[in-house]
N, C-alpha and C positions, 0 to 999 in steps of 0.2 A: 353508265357511270360506275355502278357497283362492280361490273365485270372488269372494268379497267383498273379499278382500285385493287381488286383481288389479284390481277395479273401483275400489277406493280409490286404488291406484297410478295408474290411468288418469286419474282426476280430478285427482290431485295433479300428475301430469306435465303436464296442461293448464295448471294454475295456475302451475306453475314456468316453463312455456315463455313465459308472458306477462311474466314478470320480465325476460326478455332485453330487452324494450323499455326498461325502466328502466336496464339496463346500457349500452344504446346511448346513451341520453340522457346519463347521467353520464359515460360515457367521452368523448364529444365535448366536453361542457362543460368537464370537468376538464383535458383536453389543450389546449384553446383558452386556458383560464385560465392554465395554466403558461407557454404561449407568450407571453402578455401580460405576464408578470412584468417583463421588461426595460422595458416602457412604464409600469410603476407600477400599472396597474389590476389585474394579476394578483395583486399582494400582498394586495389586499382580498378578491378573489373566490376565491382558491385554498383558503384554510383552510376556509370553510364547505362548499365543494364536496368537499374531502377528508373532512370530517366526514360529508357525505351518503354518500360512497362507503363509509365505514366502517359507517354505519348500514345500508346495503344489504347489505354483506358479513355483518354481524352477524345480519340477518334471515335470510340464507341458512344461517348457522351454527345458528340456532334450528331452521329447517325441517329441516336435516340431522339434528339430534339427535332431534327429535320424530317425524319421518316415516320416517327410515331407520336410526336408532340409530348415526349417524355422528358422532363427536365431533371438532369442529374447535376447536383452542385459539386464544385471542387472542394475537397476536404484537406488539401495539403497545407502543412505549416510552411510559412515563408522561411527561406534560408537567409542567414544574416549576410549582409553585404560586405562586411569587414573580415571575411574568413582569411586565414593565413595561407601562404603559398607553400609549395614544396610538399614533402612527404607528410609533414604535420598537418598541413591543410587538408590533404587527401584523407587522412585518418579522421580529422574532425568532420569532413563532409560525409564520409561513410557512417560515422556514428550518428550524425543528425538525421540522416535518411532512415537509418534502421530504428531510431527512436520515434519516428513518426508513426502513429497507429495506422495512418492511411496506406503506408507501405505494405503492411501485413494484410490489410483488407484487400489491396490490389492483388496480392499474391493468391489469397483465398478466391477472389473472383476469377483468376486465371483457371483454377481447377474447376470451378463451376461452369465457366464459359466453354471449356474443351469437352465437357460431359453433357450436362443437362442443357446448357445454352445451345450447344451444337445440335442436340436432338430436336429441340423446339424450333430452331431456324430451319433445319432440314424438313421438318414436317410442314412448315409454312411454305416451303417450296414444293414438296413432293405430291401434294394431292392433285394439282392440275396436270402436270406431266404424266402422272400415273393414269388419270382419267383419259388423257389423249391416247395412251397405249392401247386401251380397249378398241378405239376406232381403227387404230393402225392394224391390230390383230384381225378385226372383222374385214379389212380390206384385202386380206389374203396372206399377210405376213406369218399367220399362224402355221401354214402348211410346212415351210422349210424347218420351222422350229420343232414342230411335232415329228417331222420325219427324222430330224437329227437326234432328238432326245426323248421321244414319247410324249405322253400327256403333259401339257403345259398348264400350270395353275396360275390363273389371273385372279388375284385376291382369293375369294372362296370358290371361284368358278373353274372347274377342270375343262380344258379346251382340247379336243381331239378330232373335231370335225367342223365343217363350215357352219352347221347349225349352232353348235356351242360357241363358235367364234362370233356369230351374230348376236348372241346373248351378251357378249362383252360390251356391246354398244350401250345398252341401258346401265350396266354396271359402271362403265367409264363415265357416262353422263352423271351418274350419282356421285362419283369421285370429284368431277368438276364442279358440280353444284355444292358439294361439301367444302371444296376448296375456296369457292366464291365466298362462302360464309365465314369459314374459320381461318383462312390464311391471314387476313389482316389482324385478326385477334391473336393468332399465334405469334406473329411478328411483334406485336405490341407486348405480348406476354414475355417474349425474349428480352425486350428492353427493360420491362419492369423487373424481371429477375436480375438484370445487370444493376439496375438502381438499388436493389436491396443490398448490394455489396459495395457499390461505388459511391452511393450517397453518404455524406457525413452522418454519423450517429448523433443522437441528442447531445451526448457529452462532448463531441467534437464541435458541434454547432455552438455550444455554450462556451467552449474554449476559444473559438474564433470570435465570438461576440465580445468576450472579455478583452481579447488581444486588440480587437478594433477600437473598443471603447477606451482602452488605455492609450492607444496611439492618438485618437482624436482628442482626448482630454489634454494630452501633452501639447498637441497642436493648438488647442483653444487657449491654453495658458501662454504659449509663445505668441499667438496672434494678439491676444489681449495686451501683452507687454509691448508688442510693436505698435499697437494702436495708441496706447498711452504715450509712448515716445513721440509718435507723430503729432498727437494733440499738443504735447508740450512744445514741440518744435514749431508748430503752426502758430501757437500763441506767442512764443517768444519772438519769432521772426516777423509776425504779422501784426495782430491787433495790439500786442504789448508795445511794440516799437512805435506804432502810430499814436498810442495813448501817451507814451512818454514824450514824443515830439510835440503833441498837442498841449501837454502840461508845460513844456518849456516855452512854447509860443504864448500861452496865456501869461506866464511869468514875465515875458518880455512886453506883452501888451500892458500889463499892470505898470511897468516902469515907463512906458512910452505914452500912456493915455493922455497925460497932461502936456508933455513936451512936443510930441509929434502925433496928433490924432490921425492923420492920413496914413502913417505907417502902421499905427495900431490897428486901424480898420482893415489894412491888407492882412495883417497877421491874424486877426479874427476870422477873416474869410477863409484863410488857409487852415486854421484850426477847425472851422466848420466842415471843411472838405475832409480833413483827417478823421474827424468823428464819424462822418457818413461812411468813409471807407472802412473804418475799423468796425463799424456796426455791420456793414455788408460782409466783412471777412468772418465776423463772429456767427452771422447767420449761416454762412456757407459751412463753417466748422460744425455748427449744431446740426445742420442738415446731413453732414457726413457721419455724425454720431447716431442720430435718430431723427429722421425727417419729420417736421411737425405735421405734415399732411398724413403721414403714416399713423401717428398717434391719434390724430383727430378724425380721419376719415376711413381708415382701414387700408388693408393691402390692395384691394381692387383700385380704389381711387389714386393711391400712391403710385402704383404701377402706371396708370393712365397718365399721371402727371409726369412721371419719369420719361415715358415714351414721347411726350410732346417736345422734350429737349433734345431728342435724338436727331442726328443729321439724316438718318434713313427713315423712311416711312414704315411705321409699325402698326399692324392690324392686331387689336387686342380683343380677346374673347375671355371674359371672367364670369365664372359661375360659382359663387360661394354663398352658402346659406348662413354664414356667420363669420366670426374672426378667430383665427388661431391664437394660441397664447403668444404674448408679446415677444419672448425670445425667438420663437419659431417664425413669427411674422417679420421680425427684423432680419433674421437670417435669410428668409425667402426673398425679401426685398433686395438685399445687398447682392444675393446670388443672382437675381434677375438682372440687376444693374450691371454686374460684372460680365455676364454672358452677353448682354445687349451691346455693351461697350466694346468687347472683344470682336463681336461680329461686325459692328460698324467700322472698326479700325482695320481689321485684318482680312475680312472675308471678301471685300469687294462686292458686297451685296447692294441691290437696289431696292429691296423690300424685305421686311421681316414680319413674322407672325408670332404672336405670344398667346398661348392657351393656358389658362389658370383655372383649375377646378379642384373640388375635394370629392373623393370617392373611396369607399371601402376603408375609411380610417386613414387615408393618405392625402396629403396636399400634392397634387400632380401639376407639374409645370413643364411645358414644352415650348421651346424657342427654336424657330425654324427660319432659315434665311436662304436666299437663292444665289449665294456667292459661289466661289470657285471650289469650295470644299477643302479637304486636306487637314481639317482641325483634328487635334489629338491631345490627350492629357499628358503633359510633360512635367517632370519634377521642376518646381519653382515657377511654373507658368500660371496664368490667370485661372484656367480651368482646374488645375491642381489646388489652388487656393479655395475655389468654390467647393471642390469635393471635400476638403478638409473642414470647411465651415459647415456643410451639411452633415458630415460624419459625426459632428458634436451631438446631433439630434437623431442619430441612427439613419440619417438620410443617405440617398445614393444619387450618383450622377452617371449618366450614360451618354456617349457621343456617337452618333452615326454621321460620318462625313466622307463619303467617297469622293475621289478625285473628280472635279467637275461639278460637284454639288449634287443636290442641295445638302445643307448641314442641318441636323436636328440634335439639339441638346435637350435631354429630358432629366427632370429632377423629381425625386419623391421624398417627402418627409412625413413620417408618421405623426399624426396629431389629431386632435378633436377640435371641433368648432364650438364657439360659445356665442351667446346672443348679445355680447357686449357692443356690438356694432351691427348695423344693418348689412344685408348682403349687397355687395357692390361688385 
């Protein structure tokens, strides 16, 4: 297993070392393009080259994650969607890209990648092939080499006879052993070096956080306003209309009670029905604002009650040692409700699984279904609304939904648990 891991690191180091050539080309072209901006040409060539640099950096981020488990975050500022067209828009785009600190860090990384990064990746590759060379020399290949050019130096060993060629075997074995030990370390070191330049700085992370919080706060205000309008509309069209009708019926009953008791009795029965329906609508409305079971029993029992009303079987696993703060609890409940409802309506699932637990200061939620897959976060969609709701609390949402399924929606909300309710 260790030898296979080292051999894999050797091959990957060789592949990564060739990417230095891409870094050289992109570095030269991008720097020249920036220098040509005062001439006007660079305004049109710089944006596509910066995009190419970012694609190259993102490819390295992907390799770092999959080959060495080194996570490198994206530091780039989002570009405005309402940019102008034509030459003016091109100038605006070029300016925005050059004002992004991540652009200059990418260019600095290109210089490092074509020098130190290349050397480290090449070393991750070189140990094992160089060790194999010792065995090849001992097999007799040393003879034509020495005949053509005299003494051949293999590392620190001069080879000019069969005896000295045989000594190359233990030397080669030593290089292979060294490669087995250090090649994976060197490959990981290459990606750690890349992370030092491609990862966002603390200042950039703070800027991203402020931007995200600003966006989510605006979304929260818009969502709250829309929710208030919905409540007003539901009250006006539902319970209020029934209560008005009930009041008119009771007024008619008052006029008919002596003249036509039978008719008055019918109207009283209708008023009773209207009052029951109005009460049911008010209860549904209150449940949509903050379900009583959530306030009384906590998130675990509220989620279990929610799944009982689903048309699809849901297996629930809850492990909470306390209760989150009320706003977080409410956001988590409605996020789960939206995800379950979406899966039941659109996924074609026959079964769903819900896992809810708290770990490392995070409320972690995973909803899985055995549907046909293909779910994604689209602007204005249900999952987009869930993402905005969670973003208000610095929460995140991720969707894994390959075609054919299964679909897994994971949500994380930073929070602490209190003892205001038992673990359910």
